[in-house]
C-alpha positions as CSV (number, residue, x, y, z in Angstrom):
1,M,25.9,63.4,6.4
2,T,25.5,63.7,2.5
3,G,23.1,65.6,0.4
4,G,19.4,64.5,1.1
5,G,20.4,63.6,4.6
6,Q,21.4,60.0,3.7
7,R,24.3,58.2,5.2
8,P,26.8,56.5,3.0
9,I,26.9,52.7,3.3
10,P,29.8,51.7,5.7
11,Q,32.7,49.9,4.1
12,P,32.4,46.9,6.4
13,E,29.1,46.2,4.8
14,T,30.8,45.9,1.4
15,G,33.3,43.5,2.7
16,R,30.5,41.5,4.3
17,R,28.8,41.1,1.0
18,H,31.9,39.8,-0.5
19,W,32.2,37.3,2.3
20,R,28.7,36.1,1.5
21,L,30.0,34.7,-1.7
22,F,31.7,32.0,0.3
23,V,28.7,31.2,2.4
24,V,26.8,28.0,1.5
25,R,23.1,28.9,1.5
26,D,20.4,26.2,2.1
27,R,23.3,24.1,3.5
28,R,21.0,22.4,6.0
29,E,18.6,21.3,3.4
30,I,21.4,20.0,1.2
31,M,23.2,18.3,3.9
32,A,19.9,16.8,5.3
33,L,19.7,15.0,1.9
34,A,23.5,14.5,1.3
35,T,24.5,13.2,4.8
36,P,22.6,9.8,4.7
37,T,23.7,9.5,1.1
38,I,27.3,10.0,2.0
39,L,27.0,7.5,4.8
40,T,25.4,5.0,2.3
41,M,28.3,5.4,-0.2
42,L,30.9,5.2,2.6
43,S,29.4,2.0,3.8
44,Q,29.7,0.6,0.3
45,T,33.3,1.8,0.0
46,L,34.1,0.4,3.4
47,M,33.4,-3.2,2.0
48,W,36.3,-2.8,-0.4
49,T,38.4,-1.0,2.2
50,V,37.9,-3.7,4.7
51,D,38.9,-6.3,2.0
52,T,42.1,-4.2,1.3
53,A,43.0,-3.7,4.9
54,L,42.7,-7.4,5.9
55,I,44.2,-8.7,2.7
56,G,47.2,-6.3,3.2
57,R,47.9,-8.5,6.3
58,V,48.2,-11.5,4.1
59,D,50.9,-10.5,1.5
60,S,51.5,-7.8,-1.2
61,V,50.7,-10.2,-4.0
62,S,47.2,-10.8,-2.6
63,L,46.8,-7.0,-1.9
64,A,47.8,-6.3,-5.6
65,A,45.3,-9.0,-6.7
66,V,42.3,-7.5,-4.8
67,G,43.2,-4.1,-6.0
68,L,43.4,-5.2,-9.7
69,G,40.4,-7.5,-9.3
70,G,38.3,-4.7,-7.8
71,M,39.3,-2.3,-10.6
72,L,38.5,-4.8,-13.3
73,T,35.1,-5.8,-11.7
74,W,34.1,-2.3,-11.2
75,T,35.1,-1.3,-14.8
76,A,32.9,-4.0,-16.1
77,Y,30.1,-2.9,-13.7
78,S,30.5,0.6,-15.0
79,L,29.2,-0.4,-18.4
80,F,25.8,-0.7,-16.6
81,N,26.0,1.1,-13.3
82,N,24.6,4.4,-14.5
83,L,22.0,2.7,-16.8
84,S,20.6,1.0,-13.7
85,R,20.9,4.1,-11.6
86,I,19.4,6.5,-14.3
87,A,16.0,5.4,-13.1
88,G,16.7,7.8,-10.1
89,T,16.7,10.7,-12.5
90,F,13.2,9.9,-13.8
91,V,12.0,9.2,-10.3
92,S,13.4,12.5,-9.1
93,Q,11.7,14.5,-11.8
94,S,8.5,12.7,-11.5
95,H,8.5,13.3,-7.8
96,G,9.1,17.0,-8.5
97,R,5.9,17.1,-10.6
98,N,4.0,15.0,-8.0
99,D,3.4,12.0,-10.3
100,P,3.6,8.9,-8.0
101,D,2.4,6.5,-10.7
102,S,5.3,7.6,-12.9
103,V,7.7,7.1,-10.0
104,A,6.6,3.5,-9.6
105,H,6.5,2.9,-13.4
106,Y,10.0,4.0,-14.0
107,T,11.4,2.2,-11.0
108,W,10.0,-1.0,-12.4
109,Q,11.5,-0.4,-15.8
110,G,14.8,0.4,-14.1
111,L,14.7,-3.0,-12.3
112,Y,14.1,-4.9,-15.6
113,I,17.2,-3.3,-17.0
114,A,19.2,-3.9,-13.8
115,I,18.4,-7.7,-13.7
116,I,19.5,-8.1,-17.4
117,S,22.6,-6.0,-16.8
118,G,23.5,-8.1,-13.7
119,L,23.2,-11.3,-15.5
120,I,25.5,-10.1,-18.3
121,L,28.1,-8.9,-15.7
122,Q,28.0,-12.3,-13.9
123,V,28.9,-14.1,-17.2
124,L,31.6,-11.7,-18.0
125,G,33.1,-12.2,-14.5
126,Y,33.2,-16.0,-14.9
127,Y,35.1,-15.7,-18.2
128,S,37.4,-12.9,-17.2
129,Y,40.4,-15.2,-17.2
130,H,40.6,-14.6,-20.9
131,V,41.5,-10.9,-20.5
132,L,43.7,-11.1,-17.5
133,P,46.9,-11.9,-19.5
134,W,46.4,-8.5,-21.3
135,T,47.2,-6.8,-18.0
136,H,50.8,-8.1,-18.2
137,N,50.8,-8.5,-14.4
138,P,52.8,-11.3,-12.7
139,P,51.2,-14.7,-13.1
140,A,50.7,-15.1,-9.3
141,V,48.7,-11.7,-9.4
142,Q,46.7,-12.8,-12.4
143,E,45.7,-16.1,-10.8
144,L,44.5,-14.5,-7.5
145,T,42.8,-11.7,-9.5
146,Y,40.7,-14.2,-11.3
147,I,39.6,-15.9,-8.1
148,Y,38.5,-12.6,-6.7
149,I,36.6,-11.5,-9.9
150,K,34.8,-14.8,-10.2
151,W,33.4,-14.8,-6.7
152,R,32.9,-11.1,-6.6
153,S,30.8,-11.2,-9.7
154,L,28.3,-13.7,-8.1
155,S,26.6,-10.7,-6.6
156,A,26.4,-8.6,-9.9
157,V,22.6,-8.9,-10.2
158,F,22.2,-7.7,-6.6
159,T,24.5,-4.7,-7.2
160,Q,22.5,-3.5,-10.2
161,V,19.2,-4.0,-8.4
162,S,20.5,-2.0,-5.5
163,F,21.3,1.0,-7.8
164,A,17.8,0.9,-9.3
165,L,16.2,0.6,-5.8
166,M,18.4,3.5,-4.5
167,G,17.1,5.6,-7.2
168,F,13.5,5.0,-6.1
169,F,14.4,6.1,-2.6
170,Q,16.8,8.9,-3.2
171,G,14.9,10.4,-6.0
172,R,12.0,10.8,-3.5
173,R,14.4,12.4,-1.0
174,D,14.0,9.3,1.2
175,V,17.7,8.9,1.8
176,R,17.8,7.1,5.2
177,V,16.6,3.8,3.9
178,P,19.6,3.2,1.5
179,M,21.8,4.2,4.5
180,Y,20.3,1.7,6.8
181,A,20.5,-1.0,4.1
182,G,24.1,-0.1,3.5
183,I,25.0,-0.4,7.2
184,I,23.4,-3.7,7.5
185,G,25.2,-5.1,4.4
186,N,28.5,-3.7,5.5
187,A,28.2,-5.3,8.9
188,V,27.6,-8.7,7.3
189,N,30.7,-8.1,5.0
190,M,33.0,-7.3,7.9
191,V,32.0,-10.4,10.0
192,L,32.4,-12.6,6.9
193,D,35.7,-11.0,5.9
194,V,37.4,-11.8,9.2
195,W,35.8,-15.2,9.3
196,L,36.6,-16.3,5.7
197,I,40.0,-14.5,5.0
198,F,41.9,-15.9,8.0
199,G,39.8,-18.9,8.8
200,W,38.5,-20.0,12.1
201,S,38.7,-23.3,14.0
202,G,35.1,-23.1,15.0
203,F,33.5,-24.3,18.3
204,S,32.5,-27.6,19.6
205,L,28.9,-28.4,20.6
206,G,27.2,-31.8,21.0
207,G,30.3,-33.6,19.8
208,H,30.5,-31.7,16.6
209,T,32.6,-28.6,15.4
210,W,30.6,-25.9,14.1
211,L,31.4,-22.9,11.8
212,A,35.0,-24.1,11.1
213,V,36.5,-22.8,7.8
214,P,39.9,-22.9,6.4
215,A,41.7,-19.6,5.6
216,M,40.5,-18.6,2.1
217,G,42.4,-15.3,1.6
218,V,41.5,-13.5,-1.6
219,K,38.5,-15.9,-2.1
220,G,37.1,-15.2,1.3
221,A,37.3,-11.5,0.8
222,A,35.3,-11.8,-2.5
223,I,32.6,-14.1,-0.9
224,G,32.2,-11.8,2.0
225,T,31.6,-8.8,-0.2
226,S,29.3,-10.6,-2.4
227,V,27.1,-11.7,0.5
228,G,27.1,-8.2,2.0
229,V,26.0,-6.8,-1.4
230,A,23.2,-9.3,-1.6
231,V,22.0,-8.5,1.9
232,N,21.9,-4.8,1.1
233,A,19.8,-5.3,-2.0
234,V,17.4,-7.6,-0.2
235,A,17.0,-5.0,2.6
236,L,16.2,-2.3,0.0
237,L,13.6,-4.5,-1.6
238,L,11.9,-5.2,1.7
239,W,11.7,-1.6,2.5
240,A,10.3,-0.7,-1.0
241,V,7.3,-3.0,-0.4
242,A,6.6,-1.7,3.1
243,P,2.9,-1.0,3.7
244,H,3.1,2.9,3.8
245,L,4.8,2.9,0.3
246,R,2.3,0.4,-1.1
247,R,-0.6,2.8,-0.5
248,K,1.0,5.7,-2.5
249,Y,3.2,4.0,-5.1
250,A,1.9,0.4,-5.2
251,I,5.5,-0.6,-5.9
252,H,4.7,-4.2,-4.8
253,R,2.6,-4.7,-7.9
254,P,4.8,-5.7,-10.9
255,R,4.6,-3.4,-13.9
256,R,5.0,-4.9,-17.3
257,P,8.0,-3.9,-19.4
258,E,7.0,-0.8,-21.3
259,P,9.1,-0.2,-24.5
260,R,8.7,3.6,-24.5
261,A,9.8,4.0,-20.9
262,I,12.7,1.6,-21.3
263,A,13.7,3.5,-24.5
264,N,13.7,6.7,-22.4
265,L,15.9,5.1,-19.8
266,I,18.3,3.8,-22.4
267,R,18.4,7.1,-24.3
268,V,19.4,9.1,-21.2
269,G,21.2,6.3,-19.3
270,V,23.5,4.9,-22.0
271,P,25.6,8.1,-22.3
272,A,25.8,8.2,-18.6
273,A,26.8,4.6,-18.5
274,W,29.4,5.1,-21.2
275,E,30.9,8.1,-19.4
276,N,31.3,6.0,-16.3
277,F,32.8,3.2,-18.3
278,I,35.2,5.5,-20.2
279,D,36.3,7.0,-16.9
280,M,36.8,3.6,-15.2
281,G,38.3,2.1,-18.3
282,G,40.8,4.9,-18.5
283,F,41.7,4.4,-14.8
284,L,42.1,0.7,-15.3
285,M,44.6,1.3,-18.0
286,F,46.3,3.7,-15.6
287,M,46.5,0.8,-13.1
288,I,47.7,-1.7,-15.7
289,F,50.5,0.6,-16.7
290,I,51.5,1.0,-13.1
291,G,51.3,-2.8,-12.7
292,T,54.1,-3.1,-15.4
293,I,56.4,-1.3,-13.0
294,G,56.0,-4.0,-10.3
295,A,53.7,-5.6,-7.7
296,V,54.9,-3.2,-5.0
297,E,53.9,-0.1,-7.0
298,L,50.5,-1.7,-7.8
299,A,49.9,-2.4,-4.2
300,A,50.8,1.1,-3.3
301,S,48.5,2.5,-5.9
302,Q,45.7,0.3,-4.6
303,I,46.2,1.9,-1.1
304,T,46.1,5.3,-2.8
305,I,42.7,4.5,-4.4
306,Q,41.5,3.5,-0.9
307,L,42.5,6.9,0.3
308,L,40.7,8.5,-2.5
309,S,37.5,6.6,-1.7
310,F,37.1,8.8,1.4
311,S,36.9,11.7,-1.0
312,F,35.1,9.9,-3.8
313,M,32.2,8.5,-1.8
314,P,31.4,11.6,0.2
315,M,31.7,13.7,-2.9
316,W,29.4,11.2,-4.7
317,G,26.9,11.5,-1.9
318,L,26.9,15.3,-2.4
319,T,26.7,14.8,-6.1
320,T,23.7,12.5,-5.7
321,A,22.0,15.0,-3.5
322,A,22.6,17.8,-5.9
323,G,21.4,15.6,-8.8
324,V,18.1,14.8,-6.8
325,L,17.6,18.4,-6.0
326,T,18.3,19.4,-9.6
327,G,15.9,16.8,-10.9
328,N,13.1,17.8,-8.4
329,E,13.4,21.4,-9.4
330,I,13.5,20.7,-13.1
331,G,10.6,18.4,-12.9
332,G,8.7,21.1,-11.0
333,G,9.5,23.8,-13.6
334,R,12.0,25.7,-11.5
335,P,15.4,25.7,-13.4
336,D,16.7,28.8,-11.6
337,R,16.2,27.0,-8.2
338,A,18.0,24.0,-9.7
339,A,21.0,26.2,-10.6
340,H,21.1,27.7,-7.1
341,Y,21.3,24.2,-5.5
342,G,24.2,23.3,-8.0
343,R,26.1,26.3,-7.0
344,Q,25.8,25.7,-3.3
345,T,26.8,22.1,-3.8
346,Y,30.0,23.1,-5.6
347,K,30.9,25.3,-2.5
348,L,30.2,22.4,0.0
349,G,32.3,20.0,-2.1
350,S,35.1,22.4,-2.5
351,Y,35.3,23.0,1.3
352,Y,35.3,19.3,2.0
353,S,38.0,18.5,-0.6
354,L,40.3,21.1,0.6
355,G,39.9,20.0,4.2
356,L,40.5,16.3,3.3
357,A,43.6,17.4,1.2
358,A,45.0,19.1,4.4
359,V,44.4,16.0,6.5
360,M,46.1,13.8,3.8
361,I,49.2,16.0,3.7
362,L,49.5,16.3,7.5
363,L,49.2,12.5,8.0
364,R,51.3,11.6,5.0
365,H,53.9,9.8,7.1
366,H,51.5,7.6,8.8
367,I,48.3,7.0,6.7
368,F,49.7,4.0,4.7
369,R,50.4,2.1,7.8
370,V,46.7,1.5,8.2
371,F,46.8,-0.7,5.2
372,T,50.1,-2.6,5.1
373,V,53.4,-3.2,7.0
374,D,55.4,-3.9,3.8
375,P,58.4,-1.5,4.0
376,E,58.6,-1.2,0.3
377,V,55.0,-0.1,-0.1
378,L,55.5,2.2,2.9
379,A,58.4,3.9,1.3
380,L,56.1,5.2,-1.4
381,G,53.4,6.3,1.0
382,V,54.5,9.9,1.7
383,G,54.7,10.9,-2.0
384,L,51.5,9.1,-2.9
385,S,49.6,10.7,-0.1
386,V,50.4,14.2,-1.3
387,A,49.6,13.2,-4.8
388,A,46.2,11.8,-3.6
389,A,45.5,15.1,-1.8
390,I,45.8,17.0,-5.1
391,F,44.1,14.5,-7.3
392,Q,40.9,14.2,-5.1
393,Y,40.1,17.9,-5.3
394,F,40.0,18.0,-9.2
395,D,38.2,14.7,-9.3
396,G,35.5,16.0,-6.9
397,I,34.8,19.1,-9.1
398,R,34.5,16.7,-12.1
399,M,32.0,14.4,-10.2
400,L,29.9,17.3,-8.9
401,S,29.5,18.6,-12.5
402,S,28.7,15.2,-13.9
403,G,26.0,14.5,-11.2
404,I,24.3,17.8,-11.5
405,L,24.1,17.6,-15.3
406,Q,22.9,14.0,-15.0
407,G,20.1,15.1,-12.6
408,A,18.9,17.4,-15.5
409,G,19.2,14.6,-18.1
410,D,22.2,16.3,-19.8
411,T,24.3,13.1,-20.2
412,R,25.7,13.2,-23.8
413,Y,28.0,16.2,-23.3
414,T,29.7,14.8,-20.2
415,M,30.2,11.5,-22.0
416,L,31.9,13.2,-25.0
417,V,34.2,15.3,-22.7
418,T,35.2,12.2,-20.8
419,L,35.8,10.2,-24.0
420,V,38.1,13.0,-25.4
421,L,40.1,13.7,-22.3
422,M,40.4,10.2,-20.9
423,W,41.3,8.4,-24.0
424,G,42.8,11.3,-25.9
425,G,44.9,12.7,-23.0
426,F,44.9,10.7,-19.8
427,I,45.9,7.2,-21.2
428,P,48.5,8.5,-23.8
429,L,50.1,10.7,-21.1
430,T,50.2,7.8,-18.6
431,W,51.8,5.6,-21.3
432,Y,54.3,8.3,-22.1
433,L,55.3,8.9,-18.4
434,I,55.5,5.2,-17.4
435,V,56.3,3.1,-20.5
436,Y,58.2,5.5,-22.7
437,R,60.1,7.6,-20.1
438,G,60.2,4.9,-17.5
439,G,58.8,7.3,-14.8
440,D,57.8,6.3,-11.4
441,V,54.4,5.8,-9.7
442,I,54.3,9.3,-8.1
443,M,54.9,10.9,-11.5
444,A,52.1,8.9,-12.9
445,W,49.7,10.2,-10.3
446,V,50.8,13.8,-10.9
447,G,49.9,13.4,-14.6
448,A,46.5,12.0,-13.6
449,S,45.8,15.1,-11.6
450,V,46.5,17.4,-14.6
451,C,44.0,15.5,-16.8
452,Y,41.3,15.5,-14.1
453,L,41.8,19.2,-13.6
454,A,41.1,19.8,-17.3
455,Q,38.0,17.5,-17.2
456,G,36.6,19.1,-14.1
457,W,37.0,22.7,-15.5
458,I,35.3,21.9,-18.8
459,M,32.4,20.3,-17.2
460,W,32.0,23.0,-14.7
461,R,31.8,25.5,-17.6
462,R,29.0,23.4,-19.0
463,F,27.1,23.9,-15.8
464,R,27.8,27.7,-15.9
465,S,26.5,27.8,-19.5
466,G,22.9,26.8,-18.3
467,R,22.2,24.8,-21.5
468,W,21.2,21.8,-19.2
469,R,18.1,23.8,-17.9
470,H,16.1,23.0,-21.1
471,M,16.4,19.1,-21.2
472,D,13.3,17.0,-21.5
473,I,14.0,13.5,-20.6
474,F,10.4,12.2,-21.0
475,N,10.0,13.0,-24.7
């Protein structure tokens, strides 16, 4: 006993308070929103993964072409992805302040932007053969890459419309619908991939042969993915005009383009879109430099990217959930609560990334065999699996920071940080390691990890500063 008859606080209680720093609070609420979003993003990633795994059974040149074609296509898409997706930020904040008319209004303005963006991307895909020689990849890889891009770009409008419609659902915390639509689209892609990549002799009925197709290889992979994306977009659209949503949001009634609302979307969305493009453009240059080493190294890096997708998409799902929660709370005038959700999402993301890193390292001798049987590619698998394990943690912190800040509308700062570090650090470092010093592909991935570490740390510091709390995206 001490003076006054009070007992001292036992030491274990102090230790327990320290342990609480590692506990994720409100994790059930966050995961209830994040889990369907994660499954949605994984289903979209699985389309490209299925393409890669099946094409890897054809030959390494086709695998390299699908990898390069996918990177080029997605880099072009990244010019507009976040512009189409930014409608979700406005929906989220409108939902937070209980304004259903604004939800529907900004969804329609986002759809107008998405349709125009998709048409531009479709034209760019058709004429992409003009830029392929700049990659300095082998002619055989360039030829197959153009085939993939041309057919993959046919679904560009559907891709952008999907982003706008996902914002309508996710911004309102209705995250299951995008998950269901993604599963449907992915199932269609899987069936078409097997059918079109390898071909099928069909079946006979009534004296005729039905559903027979020749083996299409890369072309078949692109067509299968495009059809799957289109099915995903149509499913989202049908759900959006369901009777129970018509009553509250009247989303089935077209809204005229409204210059002020579109200007708001562009003002907030363009920096986010450019951040995405700068990041993807930098990574495309990274892949192009690796391609100058050889087709085997390019194919091995494509598999590495597929491994990273199992970090990227779940982390993007968590990021989307945090962005929605941030937007809801900012819209409702509760910035402290928004910051709380951000901190808890950082914890969840870190735990997931560390767990995935452990799995990648433990399975480093086996994981590449899922995608290829080429002994030259497999020889690089152990080192690249470890490099991917390190890279994905830093990339995850970067993504979480970017998504949370975007939920508040703080998009210019992240764009500037990405511009400086990607084009002022990442690309010159990659050129130095590969072209100037003649380094190998593993050295290149280690250099990439260093650059993404710096980017993640600086953007996390922006979150900690709290300057994003005072953004007003509607004025």
